[in-house]
N, C-alpha and C positions, 0 to 999 in steps of 0.2 A: 541274837543276843549280843550285847556289847559289854566288854569287860575291860577295866582299866588295871594295868599292872604298873606299879611304881617300883622299879628294881633297885632304887637307891637315890638319895638326893642330899646334897650338901656341898660344902666348899671343896671337897676332894673328888666329886664325881656325881653326875646326874644322868639318869636313863629311865625312860618309861616306855610303855607300849599300850596301844589300844587294839583290842582284838574284836572283830565282828564276824561271826559265823565262820571262824577258822582263819580268816585273813588278818594279817598283823601289820600295823604301822608302828615302827620304832620312832621315838622322838628323843634325840640326843644320844650320844654314846661316850659319856665321860669316864668310862672305865675301859680297861683293856678288852679286846674282843673275847678273850678267854673268860674274863670275869663276867662280862655280860652273858655269855653262854652259860656259865655256872649258875648265875642268879636266875636266869630264865628257866633252867632245868629245875631249880628248887621250887618254883611255883607252877611248874608244868605248862610253861609257855613254849609253844612250838615255833622256833625261829625259822624253820623251813618254809613257813607260810608268809614270811615278811614280803610285803609288796613295795616297801620304800623305807628309807631312813631320812627323816626330817631333822634338820639341824637348826637350832635357834640362833647360834653364832659359833665362832671358831675357837673360843677359849678352850683350853685343854680339859677343864672339868665338864665340858659338854661335847667335846669332839675327839678326845684322845684315841678312842678305839674305832673311829668312823671309817678310816681307810681299810683296815683289815676286815671289819664287819661287812662293809659294802662289797668287798671282793669275795669273802667267804660265802655270803648269802646271795650273791649276784643280784643285789638290790640297788636301785638308783638312789642317788643322794638328792634330797629335796632341800633347797635353801635359797636365800636371797642371793643376788648377784655378788654383793660385797663379801658375803661369807664364802661363796664358792671361789672367788678370786684369792682369798686369804688361804684357803685349804687346798686349792688345786695342785700346787707343787707336791703335796703329800699323797695325792691320789690321782695320778695321771691317767689311769685306765678306767676310772669310775665314770658311770653315766650320770649326767646331771639333769635334773628337772628343775627349771627356774621357778622360783616362787616370787611372783610379782606382787608387790605390796598392794593390798586392798583388792586383789583379783583372786578368784577361786580357781583351783585346779582339781581334777579328779584323779585318784590313784586307787584302783580297785574299788572297794565299797566306801571309800573315804573321800570327802570333799574338804580340801584344806584352804584356809584363808589366813593371811598374815597381816600384821601391821608393825610399823617400826616401834622400837622401845628406846628409852633413854638410858644407854649403857655404853661404856667405853670399849666398844668392839667395832668391827668394820661396818656391818650393817645388820645389827641384831633385830630379832623379831619376836613377837608373841604370836601364838597360833590358836586358831579355832578349827576343830576337826568335827565334821558332821558325818555320821554313819548313814548307811543305807536305810536304817529304820528311823532316821530323823533325829537322833540323839546328838546333842552338841556338847563337846568337851573343849574347855579352854585351858591353855597352858601359858603361864606368864611368870617368868622369873628373870633375874638379872635386869630389873628395871628400877632405875634410880628414883623415878617418879611416875605415877600413873597418868599418862596423857589422855586427852580426849579420845584419841584414836584407840588406845587400849581399852578404855571404858566402852567404847562403841563395839569393839571386837568381842568383848566379854558379855554382851547382852544375851539374855534368854538362854543361858547355859543350863545343862542338866548335870554337869560335873565341872569342877574347877580345880586345877592344880596351880597354886599361887605361892610365890615367894613370901616367906616371913623370915627374913635373913637374920635380923639382930634385934636385941633389946637395946633401946637407946641409952639407958643408964649403964648397962654392962659395956657397951661400946665405948662410952666416954670415960669409963673407969678402967678400961683394959690397958694392957701394956703395949698396944699398938702405937707406933709413932703418930703424932698429930696429923701428919700428911696422909697416912693410911686411914685414920679415922675420918678425915674429911672426904677422902675418896669414897669410902664405903657409904657414908651418910649423904653424899652429894647427889646431884641430879643425874650423874652418870654411873652411880654405884648400885646400891641394893636397897630393897624395901624393908623398912622396920616392921616389927610386930604391929605397932599402932597404925602405921600406914596401910598394912595389909588388911587390918580390921576395917578401916575406913573404906578401902576399895571394895571389899566384900559387901559392905553395907550399901554401897552405890549400885552394885550389880545384882544384889539379892532379889529374887522373885519367887513366887510359889513353886515353880517347876524345878528349882535347883535342889537336887537331892544328895549331892556328894561334894564335899570340900576337902582338899588335901593341902596342908601347909607344907611347903617344900623349901629346899636350899637353906636350911638353918645353919648358921655359923656355929662351929664347934667351940669357939672361944667366947663368943658374945651372945649366946642364946642357949635355950634349952627347950625340949619339947613342952615342958610344963609352962614356961613363960609364954611361948607362942600360943599354946592352947588357951591359957588364961586371958590373953589379950583379945582373942576372937570369940570364945564361947559365950561370954555374957551378952555380947551384941546379938549373936545368933538366937539365943534364948529370948531376948527381948523382942526380936522381930518375928518370933514364932517359927523359926527354922525347925523342920521336922526330919531333916535328913541326917547324914552321917558326917562327922568331922574326924579327920585323921591327921597325924603328923608323920611325915616321911622320915625314916632314919637314914643315916649315911651308910651304915655297914651291912645292911641286909634289906631284902625286899619286903614290902608290905604284902599281906595276903591279897589275892585277886579280889577286885571290887566290882560288883555288878553296877552298871550305869543304867538308870531308868528314869522316866519322867515321874515326878511326884504328882499324886492326885491333887487337883485344885478344888478346894471346897466351894460349893455353890453358894451364892449369896441369895438371901430371901428377896 
């Protein structure tokens, strides 16, 4: 059985986990190690079974607790070369498993594949994780624009965790300076609700059963706005799965990942 745990996601921290038959893959550690442990305990996630800590990039809201967690759990850090070079001074004793772009690696019951994203970090990536039972989970946040590589990586998913960072009107009417607004909305920034809906429409297929909207801005978005931007499109396309919005301050309940039954055509 495969279970997705989103321990929290937003501008102040991001961390999720995929569990398959007891083995656990952590993805990002944007909270302190103690906070990750507290949130994991709250949803009964056993961190003693972590086989690796995959990092999408080095920014603090994705890697703040990585060094201590990797040491405490005796888990290798899985990342691109650029991310590792940016973080290595903070974790000199950590083991590193290089994540080569568009090449797969095996880690316990998980097969990981990554592609570059358009974001202002050293070498940020989106991830595809396939479990031993063939279930594919995609994780893509901090992407200013969805490239062809991202769309290819997110094909044929059974679960998708996707950034829906901001509402475009709320961003433009916020008290952020114009330079910050341009960074957020630019090609190296973050995905808007509208752009998230368009990307989901591009990768939607009958087997997709779970969508989690993540990395919402606390100042320029709301769970209702993100959900309202995506839900009508999903209904129109006949999506029969689950739609969730990840909060910043608490974990979502554990979510079972499964392949949706595909209706037979006459």
